[in-house]
C-alpha positions, 0 to 999 in steps of 0.5 A: 490855706493856699500859698501866697503868690511870691513876686520877685523884684525886677531889680534888687541891689544888695549892699551895693558900694562903689569906691574910686581912687583919686590921686592918693585918696579913695572916694566913696561914691555909693555905700551899702545901697539896698533897694528893691523895685517891683514889676510895674513900679515907677521909681525916681532917684533924687538927690543933690548933684554928686550924691551918686544918682547916675552912678547908681543907675549905671551899676543897676544896668551893669554898665559899671562894676561895683566895688562890692555888693550884688545886683539882680535884674529879673532874678539874674545876678548880673555881676556873675555874668561876663561883659558880653553876658551883661550886654546880652541881658541889657539887649532884651531886658532894658531900655535907656533914655539919657540926658544927652540923647546918645543918638548915632549922628550918621544914622537917620531917626528910623535907623537909630530906632531900628538898630536895637531890633537889628542887633537882636535879629528882628526881621520886620525892624523897619515896620516896628520902628515906623510904628513907634516913631509915629507913636511919638509924633515923628512920622514926618521926620523919620529920614532926618539925621539927629543934627536936623532935629530939635532937642525935643525931637532927638529925645523923642527918637531916643524914647522910641529907640528905648521902647522899641524892644518892649523892655521890661525895665526902662532906665532914664537919666535926667531925660529932660536935662538938656531941654527947655521947660515946655519941651521937657514937660512934653517928653515926661508926659510921653514917657509916662504914657508909654510906661503905662501903655506897655507896663514897663518898670521905670527907674528915673534919675532926676533933680526935678521935684515935679517929675519925681512926684509923678513916680509911685516912689522916691528914693533920696540919695545923700552922700552916697547913701539912701536916706530913710 
């Protein structure tokens, strides 16, 4: 009988725990989080404010250090790497979309999108960035600075920047949190379209049930733990 094909998860968290000290008290933000995300999944992390959603996303990306536990990204134990090593891994594996856009104000839209490519030494960065800005509907705004763009346009630039390196995994933290309902719906549609087109795995933090329901799986956090 042929051996069955084993597909490793692209994200795996094992007993992930995060404590922080507040004056004389130790606060538990996350406690014994165990999860796996398979390649191509779209997973939402939902829960009340303060339940640990954004902290979990930061730990999965290696942007924050856990008090205990492990995270494997694409099979790599990220906390066995140096800070530079984690940054290098993020550079080719991950894309990010944040609630606050996180665009560099001194760079134009196209310069913001080109930046991840330039950091990895891609020679035709401008051509690739132009194509992706066209895909997100901003071909007429490529030379505008963030302050000259609406919130929805800024988030489109951020989405283009996130996808420009063809990441295997996209992490999105409340991507519609600073947008009105109509603009937010358009941004979510765009994200899911790009996700399907590029076969990207998506982990999405949101408090919006309508967005969460579009994912293939929901993870519910409450008081720092995953609810069954």
